[in-house]
Legacy VTK file of the C-alpha trace (Angstrom):
# vtk DataFile Version 3.0
C-alpha trace
ASCII
DATASET POLYDATA
POINTS 245 float
84.035 99.482 119.859
80.974 100.696 118.097
82.123 104.187 117.936
85.435 103.127 116.430
84.067 101.131 113.665
81.441 104.104 113.005
84.513 106.692 112.776
85.633 104.841 109.782
82.417 106.046 107.644
84.176 108.167 105.000
80.737 110.236 104.388
81.013 111.760 107.901
81.205 115.564 108.103
84.124 117.309 109.975
81.734 118.462 112.835
80.416 115.003 113.545
83.839 113.364 113.348
85.263 115.894 115.807
82.717 115.202 118.411
82.916 111.292 117.635
86.811 111.509 118.179
86.212 113.387 121.613
83.722 110.816 123.046
85.968 107.893 121.737
89.010 109.582 123.567
87.088 109.630 126.749
86.301 106.035 126.614
89.800 105.132 125.775
91.076 107.139 128.731
89.310 104.273 131.093
90.573 101.687 128.866
94.255 102.710 128.879
94.231 102.725 132.628
93.208 99.052 132.846
95.726 98.269 129.987
98.568 99.581 131.936
101.868 101.447 130.655
103.354 98.199 129.450
100.493 97.278 127.217
100.365 100.751 126.004
104.091 101.286 125.159
104.395 97.824 123.410
101.456 98.732 121.083
99.455 95.579 122.353
96.276 97.563 123.801
96.050 99.520 120.513
96.356 96.396 118.356
93.805 94.594 120.338
91.379 97.480 119.961
91.704 97.492 116.216
91.356 93.782 115.961
88.332 93.904 118.080
86.659 96.670 115.881
87.825 95.278 112.521
84.951 92.799 112.076
82.456 95.581 112.575
83.858 98.128 109.892
81.468 98.604 107.051
82.998 97.335 103.953
81.081 97.943 100.663
81.171 95.246 97.812
82.208 96.082 94.182
78.677 96.978 92.973
77.752 99.157 96.084
81.273 100.711 95.852
80.650 101.612 92.231
77.174 103.045 92.823
78.406 105.070 95.751
81.374 106.587 93.640
78.969 107.590 90.717
79.334 104.541 88.567
82.999 104.512 88.474
84.833 101.295 87.810
88.578 99.970 87.571
91.417 102.235 88.116
89.084 105.283 88.383
87.149 103.790 91.143
90.453 102.780 93.043
91.482 106.504 92.587
88.279 107.471 94.292
88.317 105.133 96.993
91.785 106.286 97.837
90.935 109.807 97.578
88.085 109.767 99.751
89.901 107.896 102.539
92.798 110.428 102.417
90.087 113.133 102.733
88.860 111.397 106.090
92.196 110.919 107.492
93.038 114.467 106.725
89.820 115.294 108.535
90.774 113.336 111.725
94.203 115.004 111.873
92.648 118.371 111.455
89.942 117.389 114.227
92.651 116.051 116.422
94.840 119.316 116.170
91.733 121.484 116.942
91.016 119.534 119.994
94.645 119.849 121.150
94.465 123.506 120.645
91.521 123.620 123.057
93.521 121.481 125.655
96.668 123.752 125.450
94.209 126.564 126.375
92.831 124.439 129.454
96.075 122.929 131.045
94.113 120.421 133.128
92.822 118.768 130.033
96.292 117.750 129.105
95.840 114.807 131.240
93.398 113.528 128.236
96.345 113.862 125.604
97.436 110.206 125.501
93.897 109.109 125.012
93.293 111.415 122.385
96.273 110.566 120.492
95.142 106.855 120.692
91.850 107.916 119.444
93.169 109.525 116.506
95.558 106.612 115.898
92.678 104.047 115.946
90.113 106.222 113.910
92.855 106.593 111.076
93.756 102.947 111.117
90.196 101.941 110.699
89.511 104.247 107.916
92.678 102.639 106.170
91.716 99.059 106.765
88.266 100.042 105.320
90.220 101.617 102.295
92.261 98.356 101.875
89.239 96.160 102.153
87.404 98.306 99.530
90.455 98.187 97.124
90.349 94.392 97.278
86.776 94.509 96.168
87.888 96.944 93.242
90.628 94.712 92.110
88.211 91.525 92.609
90.710 89.799 94.983
88.055 87.905 97.342
88.716 87.433 100.704
86.331 85.082 102.172
85.313 83.860 105.564
83.564 85.338 108.630
83.667 88.747 109.891
86.511 87.981 112.359
88.570 86.261 109.573
87.982 89.057 107.130
88.652 91.597 109.778
91.801 90.011 110.777
93.273 89.513 107.058
92.641 93.271 106.519
94.238 94.352 109.664
97.322 92.266 108.725
97.120 93.827 105.287
97.372 97.139 106.756
100.113 96.235 109.171
102.185 94.690 106.608
101.368 97.169 103.785
100.673 94.225 101.491
97.597 93.001 99.676
95.997 89.959 101.263
96.986 86.507 99.291
94.229 84.201 99.883
96.577 81.260 98.705
99.200 81.922 101.512
99.035 79.527 104.069
97.478 80.863 107.340
96.330 84.177 105.611
92.619 83.559 106.353
92.279 82.881 110.103
91.048 85.044 112.986
94.082 84.399 115.088
97.136 86.181 114.045
100.447 84.667 114.240
103.453 85.931 115.987
105.062 87.703 113.092
101.723 89.452 112.285
101.096 90.390 115.777
104.539 91.959 116.053
104.094 93.982 112.765
100.567 95.265 113.722
102.061 96.453 117.113
104.918 98.277 115.440
102.484 99.763 112.882
100.120 100.940 115.405
103.197 102.667 117.397
104.531 104.208 114.253
100.855 105.655 113.575
100.516 106.799 117.106
103.980 108.561 116.970
102.802 110.433 113.811
99.909 111.762 115.633
101.978 113.673 118.324
102.165 116.480 115.712
98.498 117.341 116.511
99.824 118.720 119.826
101.759 121.875 118.027
100.701 125.153 119.623
97.507 126.809 118.417
96.345 125.399 115.157
99.606 124.536 113.731
99.073 120.832 115.016
95.741 120.651 113.154
97.637 121.545 109.676
100.408 119.207 110.540
98.161 116.272 111.376
96.136 116.829 108.514
99.001 116.825 106.057
100.725 113.899 107.352
97.668 111.764 107.606
96.583 112.634 103.965
100.052 111.801 102.814
100.423 108.405 104.552
96.869 107.219 103.404
97.743 108.139 99.739
101.081 106.239 99.948
99.481 103.370 101.659
96.552 103.109 98.963
99.373 103.320 96.211
101.394 100.438 97.769
98.310 98.293 98.196
97.040 98.921 94.763
100.486 98.179 93.114
100.514 94.944 95.076
96.875 93.967 94.059
97.549 94.682 90.459
100.170 91.859 90.308
97.522 89.075 90.756
95.043 87.900 88.128
91.612 87.771 90.174
90.202 85.246 87.607
92.638 82.568 88.898
91.548 83.004 92.578
88.547 81.095 92.719
89.844 77.928 91.117
92.908 77.935 93.327
91.196 78.587 96.630
90.174 75.726 98.784
86.577 74.602 98.493
85.708 75.681 102.067
87.117 79.189 101.276
85.188 80.022 98.139
LINES 1 246
245 0 1 2 3 4 5 6 7 8 9 10 11 12 13 14 15 16 17 18 19 20 21 22 23 24 25 26 27 28 29 30 31 32 33 34 35 36 37 38 39 40 41 42 43 44 45 46 47 48 49 50 51 52 53 54 55 56 57 58 59 60 61 62 63 64 65 66 67 68 69 70 71 72 73 74 75 76 77 78 79 80 81 82 83 84 85 86 87 88 89 90 91 92 93 94 95 96 97 98 99 100 101 102 103 104 105 106 107 108 109 110 111 112 113 114 115 116 117 118 119 120 121 122 123 124 125 126 127 128 129 130 131 132 133 134 135 136 137 138 139 140 141 142 143 144 145 146 147 148 149 150 151 152 153 154 155 156 157 158 159 160 161 162 163 164 165 166 167 168 169 170 171 172 173 174 175 176 177 178 179 180 181 182 183 184 185 186 187 188 189 190 191 192 193 194 195 196 197 198 199 200 201 202 203 204 205 206 207 208 209 210 211 212 213 214 215 216 217 218 219 220 221 222 223 224 225 226 227 228 229 230 231 232 233 234 235 236 237 238 239 240 241 242 243 244
């Protein structure tokens, strides 16, 4: 899922993102057929794809983030991280709507609609997972472990719309529990449903998709920030198990 992790890049211009979205949709068409209707309808296929891509999403540490955001720190940096992520998901919604407008002009292409919606859903989820991970860096909430462990933790955070609590039993593992898997599947299906708006006639879908994505990403950023502010990061290192520091 290299293309999916690459699509989480918040510096990507709209034209490049649109091309990548189209390529990803074509790849997902083949994968969706293998997953079958049941796996698609229950959200299992989408959840598995996001989990597979999560360890490869590029996450910047606090120093790199601050430098990238013109030296900002603290709440100003968190504001900027959320703004950039919401701009990126806005671009995904606009690009998806533009692709849908083209498809309505060429009816045979409508067969690719489910794959395009899946591509939009996964790219938006990847961007938001990246945002969540980088907000943890801003608030100095350290999530230690391998790429798979960190990826699973941030995907679970995205699904539950809560910050990662490294002190919670089972929060740092590459294998999601039953409740976390269920939350992830429901969240994927909810996001997938939101992207149905991109299939409005002409370019109305692009406007609707862009607006809904922007609002949802901003709201998620606010929720995660509120949760992370409730912890004192100075207490984390001494409370974490030695093998997790």
